[in-house]
PDB file with SEQRES, HELIX, SHEET and CRYST1 records, atoms N, CA, C and O in Angstrom:
SEQRES   1 A   40  UNK UNK UNK UNK UNK UNK UNK UNK UNK UNK UNK UNK UNK          
SEQRES   2 A   40  UNK UNK UNK UNK UNK UNK UNK UNK UNK UNK UNK UNK UNK          
SEQRES   3 A   40  UNK UNK UNK UNK UNK UNK UNK UNK UNK UNK UNK UNK UNK          
SEQRES   4 A   40  UNK                                                          
HELIX    1 AA1 UNK A    2  UNK A   39  1                                  38    
CRYST1    1.000    1.000    1.000  90.00  90.00  90.00 P 1           1          
ATOM      1  N   UNK A   1       2.030  30.075  -1.760  1.00  0.00           N  
ATOM      2  CA  UNK A   1       2.885  29.257  -2.668  1.00  0.00           C  
ATOM      3  C   UNK A   1       3.464  28.039  -1.747  1.00  0.00           C  
ATOM      4  O   UNK A   1       3.378  26.870  -2.123  1.00  0.00           O  
ATOM      5  N   UNK A   2       4.010  28.385  -0.613  1.00  0.00           N  
ATOM      6  CA  UNK A   2       4.539  27.410   0.232  1.00  0.00           C  
ATOM      7  C   UNK A   2       3.477  26.329   0.716  1.00  0.00           C  
ATOM      8  O   UNK A   2       3.719  25.126   0.807  1.00  0.00           O  
ATOM      9  N   UNK A   3       2.294  26.925   1.007  1.00  0.00           N  
ATOM     10  CA  UNK A   3       1.196  25.996   1.413  1.00  0.00           C  
ATOM     11  C   UNK A   3       0.831  25.024   0.283  1.00  0.00           C  
ATOM     12  O   UNK A   3       0.512  23.867   0.554  1.00  0.00           O  
ATOM     13  N   UNK A   4       0.872  25.465  -0.953  1.00  0.00           N  
ATOM     14  CA  UNK A   4       0.529  24.575  -2.045  1.00  0.00           C  
ATOM     15  C   UNK A   4       1.617  23.441  -2.179  1.00  0.00           C  
ATOM     16  O   UNK A   4       1.315  22.277  -2.442  1.00  0.00           O  
ATOM     17  N   UNK A   5       2.842  23.857  -1.987  1.00  0.00           N  
ATOM     18  CA  UNK A   5       3.923  22.836  -2.012  1.00  0.00           C  
ATOM     19  C   UNK A   5       3.746  21.763  -0.899  1.00  0.00           C  
ATOM     20  O   UNK A   5       3.941  20.562  -1.085  1.00  0.00           O  
ATOM     21  N   UNK A   6       3.363  22.311   0.255  1.00  0.00           N  
ATOM     22  CA  UNK A   6       3.126  21.427   1.427  1.00  0.00           C  
ATOM     23  C   UNK A   6       2.030  20.439   1.138  1.00  0.00           C  
ATOM     24  O   UNK A   6       2.170  19.234   1.347  1.00  0.00           O  
ATOM     25  N   UNK A   7       0.940  20.978   0.653  1.00  0.00           N  
ATOM     26  CA  UNK A   7      -0.177  20.139   0.328  1.00  0.00           C  
ATOM     27  C   UNK A   7       0.159  19.083  -0.703  1.00  0.00           C  
ATOM     28  O   UNK A   7      -0.226  17.917  -0.612  1.00  0.00           O  
ATOM     29  N   UNK A   8       0.894  19.558  -1.682  1.00  0.00           N  
ATOM     30  CA  UNK A   8       1.266  18.571  -2.742  1.00  0.00           C  
ATOM     31  C   UNK A   8       2.171  17.431  -2.209  1.00  0.00           C  
ATOM     32  O   UNK A   8       2.005  16.272  -2.586  1.00  0.00           O  
ATOM     33  N   UNK A   9       3.108  17.778  -1.345  1.00  0.00           N  
ATOM     34  CA  UNK A   9       4.007  16.776  -0.800  1.00  0.00           C  
ATOM     35  C   UNK A   9       3.223  15.841   0.176  1.00  0.00           C  
ATOM     36  O   UNK A   9       3.540  14.659   0.313  1.00  0.00           O  
ATOM     37  N   UNK A  10       2.223  16.400   0.822  1.00  0.00           N  
ATOM     38  CA  UNK A  10       1.366  15.586   1.774  1.00  0.00           C  
ATOM     39  C   UNK A  10       0.687  14.602   0.884  1.00  0.00           C  
ATOM     40  O   UNK A  10       0.677  13.412   1.202  1.00  0.00           O  
ATOM     41  N   UNK A  11       0.101  15.037  -0.248  1.00  0.00           N  
ATOM     42  CA  UNK A  11      -0.708  14.182  -1.124  1.00  0.00           C  
ATOM     43  C   UNK A  11       0.161  13.119  -1.726  1.00  0.00           C  
ATOM     44  O   UNK A  11      -0.272  11.973  -1.844  1.00  0.00           O  
ATOM     45  N   UNK A  12       1.389  13.455  -2.117  1.00  0.00           N  
ATOM     46  CA  UNK A  12       2.288  12.441  -2.673  1.00  0.00           C  
ATOM     47  C   UNK A  12       2.674  11.421  -1.610  1.00  0.00           C  
ATOM     48  O   UNK A  12       2.794  10.227  -1.884  1.00  0.00           O  
ATOM     49  N   UNK A  13       2.862  11.911  -0.413  1.00  0.00           N  
ATOM     50  CA  UNK A  13       3.172  10.994   0.725  1.00  0.00           C  
ATOM     51  C   UNK A  13       1.996   9.995   0.926  1.00  0.00           C  
ATOM     52  O   UNK A  13       2.179   8.787   1.083  1.00  0.00           O  
ATOM     53  N   UNK A  14       0.794  10.583   0.910  1.00  0.00           N  
ATOM     54  CA  UNK A  14      -0.339   9.718   1.063  1.00  0.00           C  
ATOM     55  C   UNK A  14      -0.433   8.650  -0.016  1.00  0.00           C  
ATOM     56  O   UNK A  14      -0.726   7.488   0.265  1.00  0.00           O  
ATOM     57  N   UNK A  15      -0.179   9.059  -1.252  1.00  0.00           N  
ATOM     58  CA  UNK A  15      -0.261   8.197  -2.432  1.00  0.00           C  
ATOM     59  C   UNK A  15       0.814   7.049  -2.228  1.00  0.00           C  
ATOM     60  O   UNK A  15       0.536   5.884  -2.513  1.00  0.00           O  
ATOM     61  N   UNK A  16       1.995   7.402  -1.747  1.00  0.00           N  
ATOM     62  CA  UNK A  16       2.995   6.373  -1.530  1.00  0.00           C  
ATOM     63  C   UNK A  16       2.629   5.389  -0.520  1.00  0.00           C  
ATOM     64  O   UNK A  16       2.876   4.192  -0.667  1.00  0.00           O  
ATOM     65  N   UNK A  17       2.026   5.884   0.533  1.00  0.00           N  
ATOM     66  CA  UNK A  17       1.582   5.006   1.671  1.00  0.00           C  
ATOM     67  C   UNK A  17       0.459   4.051   1.173  1.00  0.00           C  
ATOM     68  O   UNK A  17       0.433   2.862   1.492  1.00  0.00           O  
ATOM     69  N   UNK A  18      -0.479   4.649   0.361  1.00  0.00           N  
ATOM     70  CA  UNK A  18      -1.587   3.882  -0.192  1.00  0.00           C  
ATOM     71  C   UNK A  18      -0.988   2.804  -1.109  1.00  0.00           C  
ATOM     72  O   UNK A  18      -1.489   1.680  -1.077  1.00  0.00           O  
ATOM     73  N   UNK A  19       0.044   3.061  -1.922  1.00  0.00           N  
ATOM     74  CA  UNK A  19       0.611   2.065  -2.818  1.00  0.00           C  
ATOM     75  C   UNK A  19       1.245   0.934  -1.992  1.00  0.00           C  
ATOM     76  O   UNK A  19       1.137  -0.257  -2.287  1.00  0.00           O  
ATOM     77  N   UNK A  20       1.955   1.440  -0.871  1.00  0.00           N  
ATOM     78  CA  UNK A  20       2.616   0.431   0.003  1.00  0.00           C  
ATOM     79  C   UNK A  20       1.612  -0.453   0.573  1.00  0.00           C  
ATOM     80  O   UNK A  20       1.834  -1.662   0.637  1.00  0.00           O  
ATOM     81  N   UNK A  21       0.490   0.069   1.005  1.00  0.00           N  
ATOM     82  CA  UNK A  21      -0.619  -0.673   1.625  1.00  0.00           C  
ATOM     83  C   UNK A  21      -1.168  -1.721   0.609  1.00  0.00           C  
ATOM     84  O   UNK A  21      -1.411  -2.886   0.925  1.00  0.00           O  
ATOM     85  N   UNK A  22      -1.334  -1.226  -0.587  1.00  0.00           N  
ATOM     86  CA  UNK A  22      -1.912  -2.160  -1.627  1.00  0.00           C  
ATOM     87  C   UNK A  22      -0.938  -3.319  -1.934  1.00  0.00           C  
ATOM     88  O   UNK A  22      -1.360  -4.453  -2.162  1.00  0.00           O  
ATOM     89  N   UNK A  23       0.358  -3.010  -1.934  1.00  0.00           N  
ATOM     90  CA  UNK A  23       1.346  -4.017  -2.179  1.00  0.00           C  
ATOM     91  C   UNK A  23       1.342  -5.024  -0.994  1.00  0.00           C  
ATOM     92  O   UNK A  23       1.359  -6.241  -1.173  1.00  0.00           O  
ATOM     93  N   UNK A  24       1.319  -4.445   0.204  1.00  0.00           N  
ATOM     94  CA  UNK A  24       1.292  -5.339   1.384  1.00  0.00           C  
ATOM     95  C   UNK A  24       0.073  -6.212   1.447  1.00  0.00           C  
ATOM     96  O   UNK A  24       0.167  -7.400   1.754  1.00  0.00           O  
ATOM     97  N   UNK A  25      -1.100  -5.621   1.151  1.00  0.00           N  
ATOM     98  CA  UNK A  25      -2.319  -6.433   1.200  1.00  0.00           C  
ATOM     99  C   UNK A  25      -2.338  -7.529   0.076  1.00  0.00           C  
ATOM    100  O   UNK A  25      -2.858  -8.628   0.264  1.00  0.00           O  
ATOM    101  N   UNK A  26      -1.752  -7.172  -1.080  1.00  0.00           N  
ATOM    102  CA  UNK A  26      -1.769  -8.215  -2.135  1.00  0.00           C  
ATOM    103  C   UNK A  26      -0.762  -9.325  -1.799  1.00  0.00           C  
ATOM    104  O   UNK A  26      -0.970 -10.488  -2.146  1.00  0.00           O  
ATOM    105  N   UNK A  27       0.390  -8.930  -1.082  1.00  0.00           N  
ATOM    106  CA  UNK A  27       1.307  -9.974  -0.691  1.00  0.00           C  
ATOM    107  C   UNK A  27       0.645 -10.851   0.380  1.00  0.00           C  
ATOM    108  O   UNK A  27       0.817 -12.070   0.381  1.00  0.00           O  
ATOM    109  N   UNK A  28      -0.095 -10.241   1.269  1.00  0.00           N  
ATOM    110  CA  UNK A  28      -0.798 -10.973   2.367  1.00  0.00           C  
ATOM    111  C   UNK A  28      -1.830 -11.910   1.780  1.00  0.00           C  
ATOM    112  O   UNK A  28      -1.983 -13.029   2.270  1.00  0.00           O  
ATOM    113  N   UNK A  29      -2.558 -11.484   0.727  1.00  0.00           N  
ATOM    114  CA  UNK A  29      -3.529 -12.326   0.042  1.00  0.00           C  
ATOM    115  C   UNK A  29      -2.861 -13.497  -0.552  1.00  0.00           C  
ATOM    116  O   UNK A  29      -3.352 -14.623  -0.466  1.00  0.00           O  
ATOM    117  N   UNK A  30      -1.709 -13.243  -1.175  1.00  0.00           N  
ATOM    118  CA  UNK A  30      -0.972 -14.280  -1.837  1.00  0.00           C  
ATOM    119  C   UNK A  30      -0.459 -15.355  -0.794  1.00  0.00           C  
ATOM    120  O   UNK A  30      -0.533 -16.555  -1.056  1.00  0.00           O  
ATOM    121  N   UNK A  31       0.038 -14.906   0.339  1.00  0.00           N  
ATOM    122  CA  UNK A  31       0.552 -15.746   1.417  1.00  0.00           C  
ATOM    123  C   UNK A  31      -0.663 -16.596   1.936  1.00  0.00           C  
ATOM    124  O   UNK A  31      -0.521 -17.799   2.157  1.00  0.00           O  
ATOM    125  N   UNK A  32      -1.818 -15.975   2.120  1.00  0.00           N  
ATOM    126  CA  UNK A  32      -2.942 -16.671   2.727  1.00  0.00           C  
ATOM    127  C   UNK A  32      -3.408 -17.758   1.637  1.00  0.00           C  
ATOM    128  O   UNK A  32      -3.712 -18.897   1.992  1.00  0.00           O  
ATOM    129  N   UNK A  33      -3.445 -17.385   0.406  1.00  0.00           N  
ATOM    130  CA  UNK A  33      -3.836 -18.303  -0.625  1.00  0.00           C  
ATOM    131  C   UNK A  33      -2.837 -19.531  -0.640  1.00  0.00           C  
ATOM    132  O   UNK A  33      -3.250 -20.690  -0.674  1.00  0.00           O  
ATOM    133  N   UNK A  34      -1.544 -19.212  -0.615  1.00  0.00           N  
ATOM    134  CA  UNK A  34      -0.514 -20.189  -0.624  1.00  0.00           C  
ATOM    135  C   UNK A  34      -0.699 -21.253   0.570  1.00  0.00           C  
ATOM    136  O   UNK A  34      -0.663 -22.473   0.413  1.00  0.00           O  
ATOM    137  N   UNK A  35      -0.895 -20.614   1.733  1.00  0.00           N  
ATOM    138  CA  UNK A  35      -1.086 -21.454   2.967  1.00  0.00           C  
ATOM    139  C   UNK A  35      -2.353 -22.334   2.792  1.00  0.00           C  
ATOM    140  O   UNK A  35      -2.340 -23.516   3.137  1.00  0.00           O  
ATOM    141  N   UNK A  36      -3.399 -21.768   2.277  1.00  0.00           N  
ATOM    142  CA  UNK A  36      -4.619 -22.547   2.141  1.00  0.00           C  
ATOM    143  C   UNK A  36      -4.478 -23.661   1.121  1.00  0.00           C  
ATOM    144  O   UNK A  36      -5.094 -24.712   1.296  1.00  0.00           O  
ATOM    145  N   UNK A  37      -3.705 -23.484   0.074  1.00  0.00           N  
ATOM    146  CA  UNK A  37      -3.508 -24.562  -0.837  1.00  0.00           C  
ATOM    147  C   UNK A  37      -2.583 -25.620  -0.284  1.00  0.00           C  
ATOM    148  O   UNK A  37      -2.728 -26.798  -0.612  1.00  0.00           O  
ATOM    149  N   UNK A  38      -1.612 -25.219   0.566  1.00  0.00           N  
ATOM    150  CA  UNK A  38      -0.623 -26.176   1.081  1.00  0.00           C  
ATOM    151  C   UNK A  38      -1.248 -26.988   2.178  1.00  0.00           C  
ATOM    152  O   UNK A  38      -0.896 -28.150   2.384  1.00  0.00           O  
ATOM    153  N   UNK A  39      -2.162 -26.388   2.875  1.00  0.00           N  
ATOM    154  CA  UNK A  39      -2.811 -27.127   4.016  1.00  0.00           C  
ATOM    155  C   UNK A  39      -3.884 -28.199   3.471  1.00  0.00           C  
ATOM    156  O   UNK A  39      -3.966 -29.320   3.972  1.00  0.00           O  
ATOM    157  N   UNK A  40      -4.627 -27.807   2.499  1.00  0.00           N  
ATOM    158  CA  UNK A  40      -5.665 -28.697   1.988  1.00  0.00           C  
ATOM    159  C   UNK A  40      -5.097 -29.852   1.126  1.00  0.00           C  
ATOM    160  O   UNK A  40      -5.857 -30.682   0.628  1.00  0.00           O  
TER     161      UNK A  40                                                      
END                                                                             
């Protein structure tokens, strides 16, 4: 029972990290696009 809870919390932690990574990468893409348009 405890192992199942541990696995579940690990999976949810991974999901949160993945979401944070996706948000960060989309922000980075936005910044790069903004810089590209302001330079040209």
